[in-house]
C-alpha positions in Angstrom: 130.5 89.1 97.5 128.3 86.4 99.0 128.4 86.6 102.8 126.9 84.7 105.6 125.2 86.6 108.5 124.5 85.0 111.8 124.6 81.5 110.4 122.5 82.2 107.4 124.3 81.9 104.0 122.7 83.0 100.8 121.5 80.2 98.5 122.2 80.8 94.9 120.4 78.8 92.2 122.0 77.0 89.2 123.5 79.1 86.5 123.1 82.5 88.2 125.3 85.4 87.5 126.4 87.5 90.6 128.7 90.4 89.7 131.9 90.7 91.7 130.9 94.0 93.1 127.4 92.9 94.2 126.7 92.2 97.9 124.5 89.2 98.8 124.1 88.9 102.6 122.3 86.6 104.9 118.9 84.9 104.4 118.7 85.2 100.7 117.5 82.7 98.1 118.0 83.4 94.4 116.3 81.1 91.8 118.1 79.5 88.8 119.1 81.6 85.8 118.8 84.9 87.7 121.3 87.7 87.9 122.5 90.4 90.3 124.5 93.1 88.5 127.3 95.4 89.6 127.0 97.5 92.8 123.7 96.0 93.9 123.0 95.1 97.5 120.7 92.2 98.5 120.7 92.4 102.3 118.7 89.7 104.1 120.2 90.3 107.5 117.0 90.9 109.6 114.5 89.1 107.5 114.4 86.9 104.4 114.7 87.8 100.7 113.4 85.4 98.0 114.1 86.1 94.3 112.6 83.8 91.7 114.0 82.3 88.6 115.1 84.2 85.5 114.9 87.5 87.5 117.4 90.3 87.0 118.5 92.8 89.6 120.2 95.6 87.7 123.2 97.8 88.6 123.1 99.8 91.8 119.8 98.4 93.1 119.2 98.0 96.9 117.0 95.2 98.2 116.3 95.1 102.0 113.7 93.9 104.5 112.0 95.1 107.8 112.9 93.6 111.1 110.6 92.1 113.7 110.0 94.6 116.5 107.6 96.8 118.4 106.1 98.4 115.4 105.9 95.3 113.2 106.0 92.1 115.3 106.8 89.8 112.4 108.8 92.2 110.3 108.4 92.0 106.5 110.4 89.9 104.0 111.1 90.9 100.4 109.6 88.5 97.9 110.3 88.8 94.1 108.7 86.4 91.6 109.9 84.8 88.4 110.9 86.6 85.2 111.1 90.1 86.9 113.2 92.9 85.5 114.4 95.3 88.3 115.9 98.3 86.6 119.0 100.2 87.5 119.1 101.9 90.9 115.8 100.5 92.1 115.0 100.4 95.9 112.8 97.5 97.0 112.1 97.4 100.7 110.1 94.7 102.4 107.5 94.3 99.6 106.1 91.7 97.3 106.7 91.7 93.5 104.7 89.2 91.4 105.8 87.3 88.3 106.6 88.9 84.9 106.9 92.5 86.2 109.2 95.4 85.2 110.3 97.9 87.8 111.6 101.0 86.0 114.9 102.6 86.7 115.2 104.6 89.9 111.9 103.5 91.3 111.2 103.0 95.0 108.8 100.4 96.3 108.2 100.7 100.1 107.2 98.3 102.9 104.1 96.1 102.6 103.5 97.1 98.9 102.1 94.3 96.7 102.8 94.4 93.0 100.6 91.7 91.4 101.8 89.7 88.4 102.4 91.3 85.0 102.8 94.9 86.1 105.0 97.6 84.6 106.2 100.5 86.8 107.6 103.5 85.0 111.1 104.9 85.8 111.4 107.1 88.9 108.1 106.0 90.5 107.5 105.9 94.2 105.1 103.4 95.8 104.3 104.6 99.4 103.9 101.9 102.1 101.0 99.5 101.7 100.1 100.3 98.1 98.7 97.5 95.9 99.2 97.5 92.1 96.7 95.4 90.1 97.8 93.0 87.4 97.9 94.0 83.7 98.5 97.8 84.2 101.2 100.5 83.7 101.9 102.6 86.7 103.9 105.8 87.0 104.6 108.8 89.2 105.4 110.0 92.7 103.2 108.9 94.2 102.6 106.1 91.8 99.3 106.0 89.9 97.7 103.6 87.5 97.9 105.1 84.0 96.3 102.4 81.8 96.1 98.8 80.9 99.2 97.3 79.3 99.2 96.8 75.6 99.8 93.4 74.0 103.3 94.7 72.9 104.1 95.7 76.5 103.0 92.3 77.8 105.3 90.7 75.3 108.1 93.0 76.4 107.9 91.7 80.0 108.9 88.3 78.7 111.5 89.7 76.3 113.2 91.7 79.0 113.6 88.8 81.3 114.8 86.5 78.5 117.3 89.2 77.3 118.8 89.3 80.8 119.1 85.5 80.9 121.0 85.6 77.6 123.2 88.5 78.8 124.0 86.8 82.1 125.0 83.6 80.1 127.4 85.7 78.1 128.9 87.1 81.3 129.3 83.6 82.7 131.1 82.4 79.6 133.3 85.5 79.7 134.2 84.9 83.3 135.2 81.3 82.6 137.3 82.4 79.6 139.2 84.9 81.8 139.9 82.2 84.4 141.7 80.0 81.8 
């Protein structure tokens, strides 16, 4: 469901796939060729969410923001770059994710975290508020720690994963059109 909130309607780019059971609410912009999969929530009600192109938000993920108030006068948006893979059941809250990243299944990225470009976060990781992850590394754990530099194969996988989900969302779009006929 794509729903307006207080006069702000989500803006969805060309050739995106939004699953019927996904919720996209408020001040949200999603770049072209991106996808939001079943049971995911992208709630831009009290601040803005920006999702780049060719980015996939997989099943059951929750994306939210921080409101402006006494403890954070400007609040904090959620910004996700291009060609990002957000695994199943990931929680992203008021943080910044760079381009060509992979956020492993079940991970939690808290307020004011910055994940630079080309980072891989292992499944089940927790990034406490304000943590910064440097480009070109693999991170894992609770709390999340840098393990090592990414291998060339892992760097190639970042692109492969994003491209795979672009191809998969295209198949779902074709399937949806065929079922309407």
